[in-house]
N, C-alpha and C positions, 0 to 999 in steps of 0.2 A: 780142598776145591773140588764143587761138585760143576761137571761139563754137562752140558746134556748132547745125549747123542740123537740128530738129525735122521729121519729117515724119509726113503724114498718109496711111498706104497707102488708097488707094480700090478698085485690084485690082490684083493683079499687073506691068499695066505702067503704073498713075498713080499716084499720089501729088501732096499739093499740102504744099509748107512752111506749119509752124503760119504764119509771120509775116505772110504772105500772107491771112492769115482774118483779121475785122474782127466785131465779136459787138456785138449791137445790142438792150438791152432799152424795155420799153415797160409800164411797171405802170397798170392801169385799175380807177379807182373805182366805185363806186356797183355798182347791180343787178347791170345787165350786162356788169360784168367779163370773165366767159368767152366773153363774144360777140363782142366786143372784139378780143380775142385769138385768137380762130381768124377774122375780118376784118383783123386785122392782116397775117397769113401767109400772105392769098390776093392781100392786094395787090402 
């Protein structure tokens, strides 16, 4: 079988294979949800 490697181009010389990326999501409830999102991205 042939699997196409999907690359994400960063610059003309740099590309990252999509399979190398990992996504994680966090959902915060309550009145300070937006602050949690900001604090989570900094840490």
